[in-house]
C-alpha positions in Angstrom: -81.5 -108.9 83.4 -78.6 -109.3 80.8 -75.7 -111.3 81.7 -72.4 -110.1 80.4 -69.0 -111.8 80.4 -66.1 -109.4 81.0 -62.6 -110.9 80.3 -59.7 -109.0 81.9 -62.1 -108.0 84.7 -59.2 -107.2 87.0 -57.4 -105.0 84.6 -57.5 -101.0 84.7 -60.3 -100.6 82.3 -61.8 -104.0 83.2 -62.6 -102.8 86.8 -64.2 -99.7 85.6 -66.5 -101.8 83.1 -67.6 -104.2 85.8 -68.5 -101.6 88.2 -70.4 -99.5 85.6 -72.3 -102.4 84.0 -73.3 -103.6 87.5 -74.5 -100.0 88.4 -76.6 -99.9 85.2 -78.4 -103.4 85.8 -76.6 -105.8 84.1 -75.3 -109.1 85.7 -71.5 -109.3 85.2 -69.6 -112.6 84.9 -66.2 -111.3 85.8 -63.3 -113.6 84.0 -59.6 -113.2 84.7 -56.7 -115.4 85.5 -56.4 -113.4 88.8 -59.8 -112.6 90.1 -60.1 -109.0 91.6 -60.8 -109.6 95.4 -62.7 -106.2 95.5 -64.8 -106.9 92.4 -68.5 -105.9 92.6 -69.3 -108.5 89.7 -72.2 -110.9 90.4 -69.9 -113.9 89.8 -66.3 -114.2 89.3 -64.5 -117.0 87.5 -60.8 -117.8 87.2 -60.0 -118.6 83.6 -57.1 -119.1 81.3 -58.2 -117.5 77.9 -55.7 -119.4 75.9 -57.3 -122.8 76.7 -60.5 -123.0 74.4 -62.2 -125.4 76.6 -62.2 -123.1 79.6 -63.4 -120.4 77.4 -66.4 -122.1 76.0 -67.4 -123.4 79.4 -67.0 -119.9 81.0 -69.4 -118.7 78.4 -72.0 -121.5 78.7 -72.1 -122.6 82.5 -70.0 -122.9 85.4 -71.7 -125.2 87.9 -74.1 -123.1 90.2 -72.2 -119.9 89.3 -74.0 -119.0 86.0 -75.9 -120.9 83.2 -74.7 -118.8 80.3 -74.1 -115.2 79.1 -76.0 -113.1 76.6 -72.9 -110.7 75.7 -69.1 -110.7 76.0 -66.8 -107.8 76.6 -63.4 -108.7 75.6 -60.5 -106.8 77.4 -58.0 -109.3 78.5 -54.4 -109.1 77.0 -50.8 -108.6 77.8 -51.8 -105.0 78.0 -48.8 -103.3 76.3 -45.6 -103.8 74.3 -42.4 -104.8 76.2 -44.0 -106.3 79.2 -42.8 -109.8 78.0 -41.0 -111.1 74.9 -42.7 -110.4 71.5 -43.5 -114.0 70.7 -45.1 -114.6 74.2 -47.1 -111.4 73.7 -48.3 -112.6 70.3 -49.1 -116.2 71.3 -51.0 -115.1 74.5 -53.0 -112.1 72.8 -54.0 -113.7 69.4 -55.0 -117.1 70.9 -57.0 -115.6 73.6 -59.0 -113.3 71.2 -59.5 -116.1 68.8 -60.8 -118.4 71.5 -63.2 -115.6 72.7 -64.6 -115.0 69.4 -64.8 -118.6 68.6 -66.5 -119.6 71.8 -68.7 -116.7 71.6 -69.9 -117.8 68.2 -70.2 -121.5 69.4 -72.4 -120.6 72.4 -74.6 -118.4 70.3 -73.6 -115.1 71.8 -74.1 -112.5 69.0 -73.1 -109.4 71.0 -69.4 -108.8 71.3 -67.5 -105.8 72.2 -63.7 -106.0 72.6 -60.6 -103.7 73.0 -58.6 -102.9 70.1 -56.1 -100.2 70.5 -54.8 -96.7 69.4 -51.6 -98.5 68.8 -52.6 -99.9 65.6 -52.3 -96.2 64.3 -48.6 -96.3 64.5 -47.6 -95.9 68.2 -45.1 -94.9 69.2 -45.0 -92.3 66.8 -41.2 -92.4 66.3 -41.8 -92.6 62.7 -43.7 -89.4 61.8 -47.5 -90.1 61.0 -48.7 -89.3 57.4 -50.9 -86.7 58.8 -52.4 -85.3 62.1 -54.8 -85.5 63.7 -55.7 -89.1 63.1 -59.1 -89.7 61.9 -61.3 -92.7 60.8 -59.6 -92.9 57.2 -56.1 -93.1 58.9 -54.4 -96.4 57.7 -53.5 -99.2 60.1 -49.6 -99.3 60.6 -48.7 -101.3 63.7 -45.2 -100.5 65.0 -45.1 -103.2 67.5 -46.0 -106.9 68.1 -48.6 -105.7 70.5 -50.2 -103.4 68.0 -49.8 -106.1 65.0 -52.0 -108.6 67.2 -54.5 -105.8 67.6 -54.6 -105.1 63.8 -55.1 -108.9 63.1 -57.9 -109.0 65.7 -59.6 -106.4 63.6 -59.4 -108.3 60.7 -60.6 -111.5 62.4 -63.7 -110.0 63.7 -64.5 -109.0 60.1 -64.4 -112.5 59.0 -66.5 -113.8 62.1 -69.2 -111.3 61.0 -69.1 -112.6 57.5 -69.4 -116.1 58.8 -72.5 -115.1 61.2 -74.4 -112.4 59.6 -76.3 -111.6 62.7 -73.2 -111.3 64.9 -72.5 -107.7 66.1 -68.8 -107.1 67.0 -67.7 -103.6 67.9 -63.9 -102.9 68.3 -63.1 -99.8 70.4 -59.4 -98.3 69.8 -59.1 -97.3 73.3 -56.2 -94.7 74.2 -54.1 -94.7 77.1 -56.4 -95.5 80.3 -56.3 -93.2 83.0 -57.8 -93.6 86.6 -58.9 -90.5 88.7 -55.7 -90.6 90.7 -53.5 -90.4 87.5 -54.4 -86.8 87.1 -52.0 -85.7 89.6 -49.3 -86.4 87.0 -50.7 -84.1 84.3 -49.0 -81.0 85.5 -45.7 -82.8 84.8 -47.1 -83.5 81.2 -47.7 -80.0 80.6 -44.2 -78.9 81.8 -42.7 -81.4 79.6 -44.9 -81.8 76.4 -42.4 -84.3 74.8 -43.1 -86.9 77.5 -46.6 -87.6 75.7 -45.4 -87.2 72.1 -45.4 -90.9 71.7 -49.3 -91.1 71.4 -49.9 -87.6 70.4 -51.0 -86.5 74.0 -54.2 -88.8 73.9 -55.7 -90.5 76.9 -59.2 -91.9 78.0 -60.7 -91.8 81.4 -61.4 -95.3 82.4 -65.0 -94.2 83.4 -65.4 -92.9 80.0 -64.2 -96.3 78.5 -66.7 -98.2 80.6 -69.5 -95.9 79.2 -68.4 -96.5 75.7 -68.4 -100.3 76.3 -71.9 -100.2 77.7 -73.2 -98.1 74.7 -71.6 -100.5 72.3 -73.2 -103.3 73.9 -76.6 -101.6 73.7 -76.2 -100.6 70.0 -78.8 -102.4 68.1 -77.8 -102.7 64.4 -75.6 -105.7 63.6 -72.4 -104.4 62.6 -68.7 -104.9 62.6 -66.8 -101.7 63.2 -63.8 -100.1 64.9 -63.9 -96.6 66.5 
């Protein structure tokens, strides 16, 4: 059985990922500052990802809870701009991601999937985008500290893969994650389209996001990519 560590396991997308992976036969080690009391994960561990020592231990062994992981899904972050100060967002998110990448490398984990973001494309689109619809050739143009960190994470992942040639890292640029109950609000979006102009009306269902994570984990060719 493949053991997968999921950071940010209590978050909106994290809960879907934990459930989906457990249902598909993976053994999930759920990692978060605040564990989800309703989690279906095999193991839950409280961890502060800004502390490298805690991260390396969480990936290698935690007493009788687990004796190491085979893959890492990194979803943890201050999840959006404006939730705290810019400096606090930067310090938390870039440090946590570096620690996850570095600890995975040190622990011999060679399969990493992490959450980048649609925001690297220029969200919110207060500044008109160069062209729409956006595609794979669209330039990275962060407009917030949150998205700046995401763009730096993508650059950082490329260098980790250059250092470790058999390391597979896949960054998924997730859009606005929706739970099933969120769809009740959609008629209001239809009535007032300008409400969703900030991200060009895009979103992803959390269940589809979880499936994307699993398929990225199962992808066999060592590659660094964002999609």
